[in-house]
Biopython code that builds the backbone (N, CA, C, O; Angstrom):
import numpy as np
from Bio.PDB.StructureBuilder import StructureBuilder

atoms = [
    (1, "MET", "N", (-11.781, -6.955, 64.336)),
    (1, "MET", "CA", (-12.072, -7.203, 62.567)),
    (1, "MET", "C", (-10.153, -7.209, 62.491)),
    (1, "MET", "O", (-9.207, -6.834, 63.184)),
    (2, "GLU", "N", (-10.314, -7.649, 61.649)),
    (2, "GLU", "CA", (-8.563, -7.610, 61.284)),
    (2, "GLU", "C", (-9.203, -7.763, 59.576)),
    (2, "GLU", "O", (-10.071, -8.485, 59.086)),
    (3, "PHE", "N", (-8.216, -6.609, 58.956)),
    (3, "PHE", "CA", (-8.751, -6.735, 57.258)),
    (3, "PHE", "C", (-6.549, -6.350, 56.892)),
    (3, "PHE", "O", (-5.629, -5.745, 57.442)),
    (4, "VAL", "N", (-6.851, -7.459, 55.273)),
    (4, "VAL", "CA", (-5.537, -7.977, 55.030)),
    (4, "VAL", "C", (-5.690, -7.211, 53.478)),
    (4, "VAL", "O", (-6.760, -6.722, 53.115)),
    (5, "LEU", "N", (-4.489, -7.194, 52.667)),
    (5, "LEU", "CA", (-4.376, -6.327, 51.354)),
    (5, "LEU", "C", (-4.535, -7.388, 50.722)),
    (5, "LEU", "O", (-3.987, -8.404, 51.150)),
    (6, "VAL", "N", (-5.290, -7.435, 49.591)),
    (6, "VAL", "CA", (-5.573, -8.758, 48.490)),
    (6, "VAL", "C", (-6.067, -7.510, 46.719)),
    (6, "VAL", "O", (-6.248, -6.330, 46.420)),
    (7, "VAL", "N", (-6.054, -8.877, 46.112)),
    (7, "VAL", "CA", (-5.789, -8.255, 44.560)),
    (7, "VAL", "C", (-6.538, -9.230, 43.902)),
    (7, "VAL", "O", (-6.071, -10.315, 43.556)),
    (8, "PRO", "N", (-7.361, -8.973, 43.772)),
    (8, "PRO", "CA", (-8.146, -9.482, 42.378)),
    (8, "PRO", "C", (-7.226, -10.400, 41.672)),
    (8, "PRO", "O", (-6.301, -10.022, 40.952)),
    (9, "ARG", "N", (-7.542, -11.649, 41.927)),
    (9, "ARG", "CA", (-6.794, -12.531, 41.138)),
    (9, "ARG", "C", (-6.133, -12.568, 39.438)),
    (9, "ARG", "O", (-4.956, -12.688, 39.100)),
    (10, "GLN", "N", (-7.460, -12.405, 38.498)),
    (10, "GLN", "CA", (-6.530, -11.721, 37.396)),
    (10, "GLN", "C", (-5.963, -10.282, 37.128)),
    (10, "GLN", "O", (-5.411, -9.873, 36.107)),
    (11, "ARG", "N", (-6.303, -9.440, 38.596)),
    (11, "ARG", "CA", (-6.122, -8.597, 37.452)),
    (11, "ARG", "C", (-3.887, -9.348, 38.090)),
    (11, "ARG", "O", (-2.845, -9.313, 37.436)),
    (12, "LEU", "N", (-4.131, -9.807, 39.361)),
    (12, "LEU", "CA", (-2.646, -10.032, 39.814)),
    (12, "LEU", "C", (-1.990, -11.120, 38.564)),
    (12, "LEU", "O", (-1.638, -10.472, 37.578)),
    (13, "PHE", "N", (-1.823, -12.235, 38.462)),
    (13, "PHE", "CA", (-2.024, -13.487, 37.675)),
    (13, "PHE", "C", (-2.939, -13.200, 36.065)),
    (13, "PHE", "O", (-4.135, -13.032, 35.830)),
    (14, "ASP", "N", (-1.582, -13.252, 35.084)),
    (14, "ASP", "CA", (-2.500, -13.201, 33.446)),
    (14, "ASP", "C", (-3.219, -14.485, 33.854)),
    (14, "ASP", "O", (-4.253, -14.223, 34.468)),
    (15, "ASP", "N", (-2.932, -16.142, 33.661)),
    (15, "ASP", "CA", (-3.790, -16.961, 33.441)),
    (15, "ASP", "C", (-3.095, -18.372, 33.736)),
    (15, "ASP", "O", (-3.019, -19.441, 33.130)),
    (16, "ARG", "N", (-2.402, -17.631, 35.535)),
    (16, "ARG", "CA", (-2.432, -18.953, 36.380)),
    (16, "ARG", "C", (-2.734, -18.483, 37.174)),
    (16, "ARG", "O", (-3.107, -17.331, 37.393)),
    (17, "TYR", "N", (-2.564, -19.677, 37.968)),
    (17, "TYR", "CA", (-3.718, -19.958, 38.815)),
    (17, "TYR", "C", (-3.082, -20.923, 40.072)),
    (17, "TYR", "O", (-3.254, -22.089, 40.428)),
    (18, "PRO", "N", (-1.798, -19.150, 40.800)),
    (18, "PRO", "CA", (-0.596, -20.299, 41.781)),
    (18, "PRO", "C", (-1.368, -20.266, 43.215)),
    (18, "PRO", "O", (-2.408, -19.696, 43.542)),
    (19, "HIS", "N", (-0.272, -21.269, 44.105)),
    (19, "HIS", "CA", (-0.861, -21.187, 45.559)),
    (19, "HIS", "C", (-0.288, -21.028, 46.678)),
    (19, "HIS", "O", (0.095, -22.175, 46.908)),
    (20, "GLY", "N", (0.062, -20.356, 47.597)),
    (20, "GLY", "CA", (1.215, -20.656, 48.294)),
    (20, "GLY", "C", (2.324, -19.610, 48.230)),
    (20, "GLY", "O", (1.974, -18.543, 47.725)),
    (21, "PHE", "N", (4.029, -19.727, 48.782)),
    (21, "PHE", "CA", (3.955, -19.309, 47.949)),
    (21, "PHE", "C", (5.261, -18.749, 46.720)),
    (21, "PHE", "O", (6.235, -19.480, 46.543)),
    (22, "GLU", "N", (5.171, -17.843, 46.195)),
    (22, "GLU", "CA", (5.500, -17.326, 44.458)),
    (22, "GLU", "C", (6.305, -16.912, 45.047)),
    (22, "GLU", "O", (5.920, -16.362, 46.079)),
    (23, "PRO", "N", (7.616, -16.908, 44.828)),
    (23, "PRO", "CA", (9.559, -15.866, 44.085)),
    (23, "PRO", "C", (8.959, -15.857, 43.407)),
    (23, "PRO", "O", (8.168, -16.559, 42.777)),
    (24, "PHE", "N", (9.460, -14.639, 43.523)),
    (24, "PHE", "CA", (9.100, -13.561, 41.712)),
    (24, "PHE", "C", (11.076, -12.156, 42.197)),
    (24, "PHE", "O", (11.560, -11.426, 43.061)),
    (25, "THR", "N", (11.359, -12.819, 40.597)),
    (25, "THR", "CA", (12.397, -11.400, 40.712)),
    (25, "THR", "C", (12.808, -10.939, 39.749)),
    (25, "THR", "O", (12.490, -11.556, 38.732)),
    (26, "GLY", "N", (13.643, -9.743, 39.562)),
    (26, "GLY", "CA", (13.926, -8.608, 38.641)),
    (26, "GLY", "C", (12.624, -8.050, 38.525)),
    (26, "GLY", "O", (11.846, -7.538, 39.330)),
    (27, "GLU", "N", (12.591, -8.357, 36.950)),
    (27, "GLU", "CA", (10.896, -7.262, 35.876)),
    (27, "GLU", "C", (9.898, -7.775, 35.996)),
    (27, "GLU", "O", (8.831, -7.204, 35.772)),
    (28, "GLU", "N", (10.077, -9.794, 36.635)),
    (28, "GLU", "CA", (8.244, -9.820, 37.195)),
    (28, "GLU", "C", (8.541, -8.976, 38.907)),
    (28, "GLU", "O", (7.807, -8.063, 39.285)),
    (29, "ARG", "N", (9.363, -9.341, 39.494)),
    (29, "ARG", "CA", (9.087, -8.621, 40.397)),
    (29, "ARG", "C", (7.763, -7.037, 40.778)),
    (29, "ARG", "O", (6.713, -6.757, 41.358)),
    (30, "GLU", "N", (8.740, -6.533, 40.018)),
    (30, "GLU", "CA", (8.167, -4.812, 39.370)),
    (30, "GLU", "C", (6.962, -5.339, 39.150)),
    (30, "GLU", "O", (6.120, -5.337, 40.049)),
    (31, "ARG", "N", (6.650, -5.990, 37.632)),
    (31, "ARG", "CA", (5.488, -5.814, 37.249)),
    (31, "ARG", "C", (4.451, -6.288, 38.371)),
    (31, "ARG", "O", (3.321, -5.807, 38.282)),
    (32, "VAL", "N", (4.696, -7.127, 39.356)),
    (32, "VAL", "CA", (4.030, -7.256, 40.530)),
    (32, "VAL", "C", (3.288, -6.806, 41.627)),
    (32, "VAL", "O", (2.201, -6.964, 42.184)),
    (33, "VAL", "N", (4.326, -6.186, 41.702)),
    (33, "VAL", "CA", (4.407, -4.683, 43.097)),
    (33, "VAL", "C", (3.468, -3.688, 42.322)),
    (33, "VAL", "O", (2.603, -2.887, 42.676)),
    (34, "SER", "N", (3.978, -4.058, 41.166)),
    (34, "SER", "CA", (2.710, -2.316, 39.246)),
    (34, "SER", "C", (1.016, -2.575, 40.072)),
    (34, "SER", "O", (0.262, -1.808, 40.672)),
    (35, "ARG", "N", (0.934, -4.479, 39.617)),
    (35, "ARG", "CA", (-0.242, -4.833, 39.781)),
    (35, "ARG", "C", (-0.586, -4.629, 41.720)),
    (35, "ARG", "O", (-1.578, -4.033, 42.140)),
    (36, "ILE", "N", (0.181, -5.090, 42.376)),
    (36, "ILE", "CA", (-0.740, -4.803, 44.382)),
    (36, "ILE", "C", (-1.056, -2.766, 44.217)),
    (36, "ILE", "O", (-2.181, -2.382, 44.538)),
    (37, "ARG", "N", (0.057, -1.616, 43.695)),
    (37, "ARG", "CA", (0.068, -0.189, 43.892)),
    (37, "ARG", "C", (-1.304, -0.264, 43.391)),
    (37, "ARG", "O", (-2.291, 0.029, 44.066)),
    (38, "ASP", "N", (-1.323, -0.593, 42.403)),
    (38, "ASP", "CA", (-2.310, -0.381, 40.957)),
    (38, "ASP", "C", (-3.888, -0.913, 41.636)),
    (38, "ASP", "O", (-4.714, 0.000, 41.656)),
    (39, "HIS", "N", (-4.354, -2.186, 42.152)),
    (39, "HIS", "CA", (-4.987, -2.760, 42.319)),
    (39, "HIS", "C", (-5.686, -3.545, 42.995)),
    (39, "HIS", "O", (-6.528, -4.423, 42.807)),
    (40, "GLY", "N", (-4.733, -2.637, 44.508)),
    (40, "GLY", "CA", (-5.245, -3.646, 45.254)),
    (40, "GLY", "C", (-5.776, -3.520, 46.574)),
    (40, "GLY", "O", (-4.776, -4.188, 46.838)),
    (41, "TYR", "N", (-6.361, -3.327, 47.692)),
    (41, "TYR", "CA", (-7.545, -3.264, 48.438)),
    (41, "TYR", "C", (-7.794, -3.897, 49.487)),
    (41, "TYR", "O", (-8.213, -5.050, 49.391)),
    (42, "PHE", "N", (-7.513, -3.049, 51.279)),
    (42, "PHE", "CA", (-7.647, -3.915, 51.603)),
    (42, "PHE", "C", (-10.215, -4.695, 52.336)),
    (42, "PHE", "O", (-11.112, -4.190, 53.012)),
    (43, "VAL", "N", (-10.089, -5.570, 51.806)),
    (43, "VAL", "CA", (-10.932, -6.214, 52.882)),
    (43, "VAL", "C", (-10.577, -7.829, 54.282)),
    (43, "VAL", "O", (-9.756, -8.726, 54.471)),
    (44, "GLU", "N", (-11.957, -7.229, 54.940)),
    (44, "GLU", "CA", (-12.071, -8.918, 55.911)),
    (44, "GLU", "C", (-11.178, -9.722, 56.207)),
    (44, "GLU", "O", (-11.606, -10.798, 55.789)),
    (45, "ARG", "N", (-10.562, -9.828, 56.496)),
    (45, "ARG", "CA", (-9.555, -11.086, 56.362)),
    (45, "ARG", "C", (-10.770, -12.904, 56.219)),
    (45, "ARG", "O", (-10.441, -13.634, 55.284)),
    (46, "ARG", "N", (-11.581, -13.243, 56.821)),
    (46, "ARG", "CA", (-12.329, -13.434, 56.505)),
    (46, "ARG", "C", (-13.026, -13.974, 55.318)),
    (46, "ARG", "O", (-13.314, -15.086, 54.876)),
    (47, "HIS", "N", (-13.228, -12.356, 54.877)),
    (47, "HIS", "CA", (-13.936, -12.577, 53.021)),
    (47, "HIS", "C", (-13.001, -12.687, 52.291)),
    (47, "HIS", "O", (-13.229, -12.874, 51.096)),
    (48, "ALA", "N", (-11.833, -12.620, 52.700)),
    (48, "ALA", "CA", (-10.136, -13.043, 51.716)),
    (48, "ALA", "C", (-9.671, -14.323, 52.189)),
    (48, "ALA", "O", (-8.518, -14.683, 51.948)),
    (49, "GLU", "N", (-10.559, -15.110, 52.908)),
    (49, "GLU", "CA", (-10.118, -16.326, 52.839)),
    (49, "GLU", "C", (-10.703, -16.891, 51.876)),
    (49, "GLU", "O", (-10.097, -17.409, 50.938)),
    (50, "ARG", "N", (-12.410, -16.845, 52.039)),
    (50, "ARG", "CA", (-13.540, -17.514, 51.431)),
    (50, "ARG", "C", (-13.538, -17.164, 49.684)),
    (50, "ARG", "O", (-13.975, -17.765, 48.702)),
    (51, "ASP", "N", (-12.940, -16.110, 49.854)),
    (51, "ASP", "CA", (-13.020, -15.774, 48.232)),
    (51, "ASP", "C", (-11.717, -16.618, 47.545)),
    (51, "ASP", "O", (-10.726, -16.601, 48.276)),
    (52, "PRO", "N", (-11.586, -17.180, 46.571)),
    (52, "PRO", "CA", (-10.943, -17.707, 45.693)),
    (52, "PRO", "C", (-10.774, -16.650, 44.490)),
    (52, "PRO", "O", (-9.790, -16.829, 43.771)),
    (53, "MET", "N", (-11.515, -15.708, 44.230)),
    (53, "MET", "CA", (-10.926, -14.749, 43.386)),
    (53, "MET", "C", (-10.608, -14.011, 44.006)),
    (53, "MET", "O", (-11.508, -13.232, 43.692)),
    (54, "LEU", "N", (-9.929, -13.352, 44.870)),
    (54, "LEU", "CA", (-9.076, -12.517, 45.757)),
    (54, "LEU", "C", (-7.206, -13.845, 45.754)),
    (54, "LEU", "O", (-6.882, -15.026, 45.880)),
    (55, "LYS", "N", (-6.831, -12.977, 45.603)),
    (55, "LYS", "CA", (-5.169, -13.421, 46.783)),
    (55, "LYS", "C", (-4.248, -12.363, 47.473)),
    (55, "LYS", "O", (-3.631, -11.367, 47.097)),
    (56, "GLN", "N", (-4.469, -13.150, 48.873)),
    (56, "GLN", "CA", (-4.168, -12.006, 49.643)),
    (56, "GLN", "C", (-2.589, -11.867, 49.275)),
    (56, "GLN", "O", (-1.909, -12.786, 48.818)),
    (57, "VAL", "N", (-2.202, -10.750, 49.513)),
    (57, "VAL", "CA", (-0.577, -10.149, 49.521)),
    (57, "VAL", "C", (0.310, -10.595, 51.264)),
    (57, "VAL", "O", (0.406, -10.098, 52.386)),
    (58, "ILE", "N", (0.748, -11.717, 50.583)),
    (58, "ILE", "CA", (1.186, -11.768, 52.295)),
    (58, "ILE", "C", (3.374, -11.570, 52.312)),
    (58, "ILE", "O", (3.920, -12.586, 52.742)),
    (59, "PRO", "N", (4.172, -10.628, 51.972)),
    (59, "PRO", "CA", (5.280, -10.631, 51.999)),
    (59, "PRO", "C", (6.132, -11.360, 52.886)),
    (59, "PRO", "O", (6.368, -11.587, 54.073)),
    (60, "TYR", "N", (6.372, -11.537, 52.064)),
    (60, "TYR", "CA", (7.788, -12.529, 53.211)),
    (60, "TYR", "C", (10.045, -11.683, 52.269)),
    (60, "TYR", "O", (10.326, -11.502, 51.084)),
    (61, "ALA", "N", (10.933, -11.466, 53.515)),
    (61, "ALA", "CA", (11.839, -11.067, 52.505)),
    (61, "ALA", "C", (12.841, -12.419, 53.498)),
    (61, "ALA", "O", (12.657, -13.040, 54.544)),
    (62, "LEU", "N", (13.638, -12.379, 52.709)),
    (62, "LEU", "CA", (14.952, -13.322, 52.747)),
    (62, "LEU", "C", (16.329, -12.159, 52.894)),
    (62, "LEU", "O", (16.742, -11.581, 51.888)),
    (63, "PHE", "N", (17.025, -11.893, 54.442)),
    (63, "PHE", "CA", (18.357, -11.056, 54.561)),
    (63, "PHE", "C", (18.781, -12.587, 54.672)),
    (63, "PHE", "O", (18.354, -13.598, 55.230)),
    (64, "GLU", "N", (20.127, -12.133, 53.631)),
    (64, "GLU", "CA", (20.959, -13.086, 53.544)),
    (64, "GLU", "C", (23.005, -12.572, 54.374)),
    (64, "GLU", "O", (23.047, -11.358, 54.572)),
    (65, "ARG", "N", (23.957, -13.075, 54.650)),
    (65, "ARG", "CA", (24.993, -12.264, 55.202)),
    (65, "ARG", "C", (26.315, -13.768, 55.062)),
    (65, "ARG", "O", (26.681, -14.802, 55.620)),
    (66, "GLY", "N", (26.563, -12.910, 53.934)),
    (66, "GLY", "CA", (27.877, -14.590, 54.184)),
    (66, "GLY", "C", (27.132, -15.775, 53.277)),
    (66, "GLY", "O", (26.533, -15.949, 52.215)),
    (67, "GLU", "N", (27.767, -16.696, 54.875)),
    (67, "GLU", "CA", (26.435, -18.029, 54.483)),
    (67, "GLU", "C", (25.261, -18.451, 55.615)),
    (67, "GLU", "O", (24.827, -19.565, 55.909)),
    (68, "ASP", "N", (24.832, -16.757, 56.271)),
    (68, "ASP", "CA", (24.470, -17.091, 57.457)),
    (68, "ASP", "C", (22.954, -16.205, 57.028)),
    (68, "ASP", "O", (22.666, -15.142, 56.479)),
    (69, "LEU", "N", (22.207, -17.409, 57.672)),
    (69, "LEU", "CA", (20.193, -16.601, 56.774)),
    (69, "LEU", "C", (19.516, -16.448, 58.254)),
    (69, "LEU", "O", (19.525, -17.158, 59.260)),
    (70, "PHE", "N", (18.720, -14.758, 57.801)),
    (70, "PHE", "CA", (17.884, -14.363, 58.270)),
    (70, "PHE", "C", (16.695, -15.646, 57.934)),
    (70, "PHE", "O", (16.584, -15.922, 56.740)),
    (71, "ILE", "N", (15.876, -16.376, 58.845)),
    (71, "ILE", "CA", (14.573, -16.676, 58.570)),
    (71, "ILE", "C", (12.900, -16.460, 59.775)),
    (71, "ILE", "O", (12.844, -16.486, 61.005)),
    (72, "MET", "N", (12.019, -16.307, 58.964)),
    (72, "MET", "CA", (11.331, -15.556, 59.271)),
    (72, "MET", "C", (10.646, -16.982, 59.731)),
    (72, "MET", "O", (11.143, -18.027, 59.313)),
    (73, "ARG", "N", (9.331, -17.012, 60.725)),
    (73, "ARG", "CA", (8.630, -17.846, 61.415)),
    (73, "ARG", "C", (7.146, -17.240, 61.524)),
    (73, "ARG", "O", (7.393, -16.340, 62.327)),
    (74, "ARG", "N", (5.844, -17.129, 61.272)),
    (74, "ARG", "CA", (4.827, -17.121, 61.326)),
    (74, "ARG", "C", (4.247, -17.631, 61.943)),
    (74, "ARG", "O", (4.067, -18.849, 61.938)),
    (75, "LEU", "N", (3.623, -16.559, 62.904)),
    (75, "LEU", "CA", (2.849, -16.982, 64.296)),
    (75, "LEU", "C", (1.547, -17.354, 63.739)),
    (75, "LEU", "O", (1.004, -17.066, 62.672)),
    (76, "GLY", "N", (1.154, -18.134, 64.831)),
    (76, "GLY", "CA", (-0.307, -17.909, 65.005)),
    (76, "GLY", "C", (-1.466, -17.630, 65.560)),
    (76, "GLY", "O", (-2.497, -17.666, 64.888)),
]
sb = StructureBuilder()
sb.init_structure("model")
sb.init_model(0)
sb.init_chain("A")
sb.init_seg("    ")
for serial, (resi, resn, name, xyz) in enumerate(atoms, 1):
    if name == "N":
        sb.init_residue(resn, " ", resi, " ")
    sb.init_atom(name, np.array(xyz, "f"), 0.0, 1.0, " ", f" {name:<3s}", serial, name[0])
structure = sb.get_structure()
């Protein structure tokens, strides 16, 4: 059984319903991290993927050094 971190969609985003990758910077990033910390919890992946009222938290990071970029690819 696999568990994933989720946040109720209305707790994470005020009046928006983004899908896919959502970049955050500065003040907005701090607001989102705070909401994840305050309202996040773990549920079974299959439940999270069937409930549109839950937003899975899938962190990504980008590393750059000069003109070089580290790119991460998710595996199946």
